C-alpha positions as CSV (number, residue, x, y, z in Angstrom):
1,X,115.9,137.4,44.7
2,X,114.5,140.7,45.9
3,X,117.9,142.3,45.7
4,X,118.4,140.9,42.1
5,X,115.0,142.3,41.0
6,X,115.6,145.7,42.6
7,X,118.9,145.8,40.8
8,X,117.3,144.8,37.5
9,X,114.6,147.5,37.8
10,X,117.2,150.1,38.8
11,X,119.3,149.1,35.7
12,X,116.3,149.3,33.3
13,X,115.1,152.6,34.9
14,X,118.6,154.1,34.3
15,X,118.8,152.7,30.7
16,X,116.0,154.2,28.6
17,X,118.1,153.8,25.4
18,X,121.0,151.5,24.3
19,X,123.3,154.5,24.7
20,X,122.4,154.7,28.4
21,X,122.6,151.0,28.8
22,X,126.1,151.0,27.4
23,X,127.1,153.8,29.7
24,X,125.7,152.1,32.7
25,X,127.6,148.9,31.7
26,X,130.8,150.8,31.4
27,X,130.4,152.3,34.8
28,X,130.0,148.8,36.3
29,X,133.0,147.6,34.4
30,X,135.2,150.5,35.5
31,X,134.1,150.0,39.1
32,X,135.2,146.3,38.8
33,X,138.7,147.2,37.5
34,X,138.3,146.9,33.8
35,X,140.4,149.0,31.4
36,X,139.0,150.5,28.3
37,X,140.6,149.7,24.9
38,X,140.0,152.3,22.2
39,X,139.7,151.0,18.6
40,X,141.6,154.0,17.3
41,X,144.7,153.2,19.3
42,X,147.1,150.3,19.6
43,X,146.1,147.7,22.2
44,X,148.6,146.6,24.9
45,X,147.3,143.6,26.8
46,X,148.8,141.8,29.8
47,X,147.7,138.5,31.4
48,X,145.7,138.2,33.5
49,X,143.8,141.3,32.5
50,X,140.4,142.9,32.4
51,X,139.4,145.0,29.3
52,X,136.4,146.3,27.5
53,X,135.6,148.1,24.1
54,X,132.7,150.4,23.2
55,X,131.6,151.0,19.6
56,X,129.2,153.8,18.7
57,X,128.4,154.5,22.4
58,X,125.8,151.7,22.3
59,X,127.5,148.3,22.0
60,X,130.0,147.0,24.6
61,X,132.3,143.9,24.6
62,X,134.2,143.1,27.8
63,X,136.9,140.4,28.3
64,X,138.1,138.9,31.5
65,X,141.4,137.2,30.4
66,X,143.1,134.5,32.5
67,X,146.8,133.8,32.6
68,X,146.5,131.5,29.5
69,X,144.0,132.1,26.7
70,X,143.2,129.1,24.6
71,X,139.5,129.9,23.9
72,X,136.6,132.1,24.7
73,X,133.3,131.6,26.6
74,X,130.9,134.3,25.5
75,X,127.5,135.6,26.3
76,X,125.7,137.9,23.9
77,X,122.5,139.9,24.5
78,X,121.1,143.1,22.9
79,X,120.6,146.5,24.6
80,X,118.1,148.0,22.2
81,X,114.3,147.7,22.3
82,X,111.4,148.7,20.1
83,X,110.5,152.4,20.4
84,X,109.6,155.5,18.4
85,X,112.5,157.6,17.2
86,X,112.1,161.3,16.8
87,X,112.9,162.8,13.5
88,X,115.6,165.4,13.2
89,X,113.2,168.4,13.1
90,X,110.2,166.9,14.8
91,X,107.7,169.7,15.6
92,X,104.4,169.5,13.7
93,X,101.3,171.7,13.9
94,X,97.9,170.0,14.2
95,X,94.3,171.1,13.9
96,X,95.4,174.8,14.4
97,X,95.6,174.0,18.2
98,X,98.5,171.6,19.0
99,X,102.1,170.9,18.4
100,X,103.0,167.2,17.9
101,X,106.3,165.5,17.4
102,X,107.0,163.5,14.2
103,X,108.3,160.0,14.9
104,X,109.1,156.8,13.1
105,X,109.0,153.3,14.3
106,X,112.2,151.6,15.5
107,X,111.7,147.9,15.5
108,X,108.4,146.1,15.7
109,X,106.3,147.1,18.7
110,X,102.8,146.6,20.0
111,X,101.6,150.1,19.1
112,X,98.5,150.3,21.3
113,X,100.6,149.8,24.5
114,X,102.3,153.1,23.9
115,X,99.1,155.1,23.9
116,X,97.8,157.2,26.8
117,X,100.9,156.8,28.8
118,X,103.2,159.7,29.9
119,X,106.4,159.6,27.9
120,X,109.9,161.1,28.2
121,X,112.6,161.5,25.6
122,X,116.1,160.1,25.8
123,X,119.1,159.4,23.6
124,X,122.2,161.3,22.6
125,X,122.8,164.8,21.3
126,X,125.9,166.1,19.4
127,X,126.8,169.6,20.4
128,X,129.4,172.1,19.3
129,X,131.9,172.6,22.1
130,X,135.2,174.4,21.9
131,X,135.5,173.7,18.2
132,X,134.7,170.1,18.6
133,X,131.6,167.9,18.0
134,X,130.9,166.3,21.4
135,X,128.3,163.6,22.1
136,X,126.3,163.9,25.2
137,X,123.6,161.6,26.7
138,X,120.3,163.1,27.6
139,X,117.2,161.8,29.5
140,X,114.3,164.3,29.7
141,X,112.9,162.2,32.6
142,X,109.6,164.0,33.0
143,X,106.0,163.6,31.8
144,X,106.6,165.4,28.6
145,X,104.6,163.7,25.8
146,X,101.6,161.5,25.3
147,X,100.1,159.7,22.3
148,X,96.3,160.1,22.8
149,X,94.0,157.3,21.6
150,X,90.7,158.1,19.8
151,X,87.6,157.9,22.0
152,X,85.3,154.9,21.5
153,X,82.5,157.3,20.7
154,X,84.4,158.4,17.6
155,X,85.7,155.1,16.5
156,X,83.2,152.4,17.4
157,X,85.4,149.7,15.8
158,X,88.4,150.4,18.1
159,X,87.9,147.2,20.0
160,X,87.3,145.1,16.8
161,X,90.9,145.1,15.7
162,X,92.8,148.2,14.8
163,X,95.7,148.9,12.3
164,X,97.8,151.7,13.5
165,X,99.4,154.1,11.0
166,X,102.7,155.4,12.5
167,X,102.3,158.6,10.5
168,X,98.9,159.4,11.8
169,X,98.0,157.5,15.0
170,X,101.3,157.4,16.9
171,X,102.4,161.0,16.8
172,X,102.8,162.2,20.5
173,X,101.2,165.5,21.6
174,X,103.8,167.9,22.8
175,X,102.3,171.3,23.4
176,X,99.6,173.8,22.7
177,X,100.0,175.8,19.6
178,X,101.1,179.4,20.0
179,X,103.5,178.7,22.9
180,X,106.4,178.5,20.4
181,X,107.7,175.4,22.3
182,X,110.7,173.7,20.7
183,X,112.3,170.4,21.7
184,X,115.7,171.9,21.1
185,X,115.0,174.5,23.7
186,X,114.4,171.8,26.3
187,X,117.5,169.9,25.2
188,X,119.7,173.0,25.4
189,X,118.5,173.8,28.9
190,X,119.1,170.2,30.0
191,X,122.6,170.1,28.5
192,X,123.5,173.7,29.5
193,X,124.3,174.8,25.9
194,X,122.9,177.2,23.3
195,X,120.3,175.9,20.9
196,X,122.4,176.9,18.0
197,X,125.2,174.6,19.4
198,X,123.0,171.5,19.0
199,X,124.4,169.9,15.8
200,X,122.3,166.7,15.7
201,X,120.3,164.4,17.8
202,X,119.3,160.6,18.0
203,X,116.3,160.5,20.4
204,X,113.7,157.9,21.4
205,X,110.4,158.1,23.1
206,X,110.7,156.4,26.5
207,X,108.1,155.0,28.9
208,X,108.4,156.7,32.3
209,X,106.5,154.1,34.3
210,X,109.0,152.3,36.6
211,X,109.1,148.5,36.7
212,X,107.6,146.6,39.6
213,X,107.5,143.2,41.2
214,X,103.9,142.0,41.7
215,X,101.6,139.1,42.4
216,X,100.4,137.4,45.6
217,X,103.9,136.3,46.5
218,X,105.8,138.7,44.3
219,X,106.2,136.1,41.5
220,X,106.1,138.4,38.5
221,X,108.2,141.3,37.4
222,X,107.0,143.9,34.9
223,X,108.9,146.7,33.2
224,X,109.8,148.4,30.0
225,X,112.5,146.8,27.9
226,X,112.7,143.4,29.6
227,X,113.4,142.2,26.1
228,X,116.4,142.2,26.3
229,X,117.8,144.2,29.2
230,X,116.8,141.3,31.5
231,X,119.4,139.2,29.8
232,X,121.9,141.9,29.5
233,X,121.7,142.6,33.3
234,X,121.9,138.9,34.2
235,X,124.8,138.2,32.0
236,X,126.7,141.2,33.2
237,X,126.1,140.3,36.9
238,X,127.4,136.8,36.1
239,X,130.4,138.1,34.2
240,X,131.4,140.3,37.1
241,X,131.3,137.6,39.7
242,X,134.7,136.2,41.0
243,X,135.4,133.0,39.1
244,X,138.1,130.5,38.3
245,X,138.8,131.1,34.7
246,X,139.7,128.2,32.3
247,X,139.1,130.3,29.2
248,X,138.6,134.0,28.5
249,X,135.2,135.2,29.6
250,X,133.5,137.6,27.1
251,X,130.4,139.7,27.7
252,X,128.7,141.3,24.7
253,X,125.9,143.8,24.8
254,X,125.0,144.7,21.2
255,X,122.8,147.5,19.7
256,X,120.3,147.3,16.7
257,X,119.1,143.8,17.1
258,X,115.6,145.0,16.8
259,X,116.2,146.4,13.3
260,X,118.3,143.5,11.9
261,X,121.8,144.2,13.4
262,X,123.1,145.5,10.1
263,X,125.1,148.5,11.6
264,X,128.7,149.0,12.4
265,X,127.9,148.3,16.1
266,X,125.4,145.5,15.5
267,X,125.9,141.7,15.6
268,X,126.0,141.7,11.8
269,X,129.1,143.9,11.9
270,X,132.7,143.1,12.3
271,X,132.7,144.3,16.0
272,X,133.0,140.9,17.7
273,X,135.4,139.6,15.1
274,X,137.5,142.8,15.3
275,X,137.8,142.5,19.1
276,X,138.7,138.9,19.2
277,X,141.3,139.2,16.4
278,X,142.9,142.2,18.0
279,X,143.1,140.5,21.4
280,X,144.7,137.5,19.7
281,X,147.1,139.7,17.9
282,X,148.0,141.6,21.0
283,X,148.8,138.3,22.8
284,X,151.1,137.3,20.0
285,X,149.0,134.5,18.6
286,X,149.2,133.5,14.9
287,X,146.1,133.5,12.8
288,X,146.1,129.6,12.9
289,X,146.2,129.8,16.7
290,X,143.3,132.3,16.7
291,X,141.3,129.8,14.7
292,X,142.2,127.0,17.1
293,X,140.9,129.2,19.9
294,X,137.6,129.7,18.1
295,X,137.2,125.9,17.8
296,X,137.7,125.8,21.5
297,X,135.1,128.4,22.2
298,X,131.4,128.5,23.0
299,X,128.7,131.3,22.8
300,X,125.4,131.7,24.7
301,X,123.1,134.0,22.7
302,X,120.6,135.3,25.4
303,X,117.4,136.9,24.2
304,X,114.0,136.5,26.0
305,X,111.6,133.8,24.9
306,X,107.8,133.6,24.6
307,X,106.0,132.1,27.6
308,X,102.7,130.2,27.0
309,X,100.1,132.9,27.2
310,X,97.4,132.5,29.9
311,X,94.6,133.7,27.7
312,X,95.9,132.3,24.4
313,X,97.7,129.0,25.0
314,X,96.8,128.0,21.4
315,X,99.6,130.2,20.1
316,X,102.2,128.0,21.8
317,X,103.5,124.7,20.6
318,X,101.7,121.6,21.8
319,X,104.8,120.3,23.7
320,X,107.3,123.0,24.3
321,X,105.5,125.6,26.4
322,X,107.8,127.6,28.6
323,X,106.3,129.2,31.7
324,X,107.3,132.2,33.9
325,X,109.7,131.2,36.7
326,X,110.4,127.9,34.9
327,X,114.0,128.5,34.4
328,X,116.3,129.0,31.4
329,X,114.6,128.6,28.0
330,X,116.6,126.8,25.3
331,X,115.3,127.7,21.9
332,X,115.1,125.3,18.9
333,X,114.2,125.8,15.3
334,X,114.5,123.3,12.5
335,X,115.2,126.1,9.9
336,X,118.0,127.5,12.1
337,X,116.4,130.8,13.1
338,X,117.8,129.7,16.4
339,X,121.4,128.3,16.5
340,X,120.9,125.5,19.0
341,X,121.9,122.1,18.0
342,X,122.0,118.8,19.9
343,X,125.6,119.3,21.1
344,X,125.3,122.9,22.2
345,X,122.0,122.1,24.0
346,X,123.6,119.1,25.8
347,X,126.5,121.2,26.9
348,X,124.6,124.1,28.3
349,X,121.9,121.8,29.9
350,X,124.7,120.1,31.8
351,X,126.1,123.4,32.9
352,X,122.6,124.4,34.2
353,X,122.2,121.0,35.9
354,X,125.4,121.4,37.8
355,X,124.3,124.9,38.8
356,X,120.9,123.7,40.0
357,X,119.1,125.7,37.4
358,X,115.9,124.4,35.7
359,X,115.8,124.2,31.9
360,X,112.8,124.6,29.6
361,X,112.5,124.2,25.7
362,X,110.9,126.6,23.2
363,X,110.0,125.9,19.6
364,X,107.6,128.0,17.5
365,X,104.2,126.4,16.7
366,X,105.1,124.9,13.3
367,X,102.7,127.2,11.4
368,X,103.8,130.4,13.2
369,X,107.0,132.1,12.3
370,X,109.0,133.4,15.2
371,X,111.7,136.1,15.6
372,X,115.4,135.9,14.9
373,X,118.1,136.4,17.4
374,X,121.7,137.7,17.2
375,X,123.1,134.1,17.3
376,X,123.2,133.1,13.7
377,X,123.9,136.7,12.7
378,X,127.0,136.8,14.9
379,X,128.2,133.3,13.7
380,X,128.3,134.6,10.1
381,X,131.3,136.6,11.2
382,X,132.8,134.4,14.0
383,X,132.3,130.7,13.7
384,X,131.8,129.4,17.3
385,X,129.6,126.6,18.7
386,X,126.6,128.3,20.1
387,X,123.0,128.0,21.4
388,X,120.1,130.4,21.8
389,X,118.5,130.8,25.3
390,X,116.2,133.3,26.9
391,X,114.0,133.9,29.9
392,X,110.2,133.3,29.4
393,X,108.1,136.5,29.2
394,X,104.7,137.7,28.2
395,X,103.8,140.6,25.9
396,X,107.0,140.8,24.1
397,X,107.5,144.2,22.4
398,X,104.9,145.7,24.5
399,X,105.8,149.1,26.1
400,X,105.5,147.2,29.4
401,X,106.5,143.6,29.5
402,X,106.2,140.8,32.1
403,X,108.4,138.0,33.2
404,X,109.0,135.7,36.1
405,X,110.6,137.2,39.3
406,X,112.8,134.1,39.8
407,X,114.2,133.8,36.3
408,X,116.8,136.6,36.4
409,X,118.5,134.8,39.2
410,X,118.4,131.6,37.3
411,X,120.2,133.2,34.4
412,X,122.8,134.8,36.6
413,X,123.6,131.4,38.2
414,X,123.7,129.6,34.8
415,X,125.8,132.2,33.2
416,X,128.2,132.3,36.1
417,X,128.5,128.5,36.0
418,X,129.1,128.8,32.2
419,X,131.9,131.3,32.6
420,X,133.6,129.2,35.2
421,X,133.2,125.8,33.3
422,X,136.0,123.6,32.1
423,X,134.7,123.6,28.5
424,X,137.2,121.8,26.3
425,X,136.8,120.1,23.0
426,X,138.7,116.8,22.8
427,X,138.7,114.0,20.2
428,X,136.5,111.9,22.6
429,X,133.9,114.6,23.3
430,X,133.5,117.8,25.2
431,X,134.6,118.3,28.8
432,X,132.2,120.3,30.9
């Protein structure tokens, strides 16, 4: 468990944005012998084979193909997290004394948790290089910015409930006026290019505080971006384990879930459908055979779940109250905000039972609306039997979130057992 949590925290620390997460995933896939398929080229696939595809530099789909492909077993998680995105020209003067940076919210975050913390900047920059537009990752991993809160003496209502205005309250302090400090100057120095060669940028504020394992017996893990890099990491580690494949194993890490997935690289794009169809075509399958494979497939949508809160248990359902270190959380919703149904829950529960992994249930309190995962969004493009799961956590969408130190291992074990399962749909039921 200690090795798993160290690996998780190292992965999170190296993945301040979805671009960095995708890059780190790609490095692990290459080290494991996977070959990259480029969407702009023909695909030549042999069986067995290991392949992966990257779109936009921020979403990754990898496939471990056996000697015979008659279906797919997929896990899907998202690599993005709520943050503040810098505007294209961000410098703003303030009070005749300071330089701030203009930002806008990406996703829905707990704003107060971002205040009074040292912040860095990370993302991607497009530069002019030898007549080409070249994309480069950047991570200004230093105490560079801070969003200062207002002193209690000046705002006596600060502890009585506060509405934060992103255009006023959440702008980070960057420099003292008169120093002519520009963000592009720092970027150019970091990238080794001239300022005038920076064509565009896509940058987020990033928490610099490293994750930790804590508690009397090390039972908790806290870090930025546990939602959803904890599931990304666990599913990737399971996917890379040696296994006896009965179906093609597919690992998906998608971008833009926190803003609705409606991008060319999000779950509401054609990305997953494009990859599965092109693999099918490269294997010489007819379109009817491709649809038969989908009917023999199963997807686990993995996105963290809310644990019952120690100070506010009233926000949880009366019955379904997941706890940290309680195992995999299967999510249910009568209005199909989660895609779990009786059959998919039974199948995955049985996989977990065989793997010795405990299972919990989550439903929203009936009068409180919950979030939406990638599951139903993906299924609008690729119709596969699926369910929603997650790992229980506290303070979801905080800058620094908390989960159970044992639960990452539980998901690795469950996902590994899932990838190696004998899932097969028959007229008499489903073999597991």
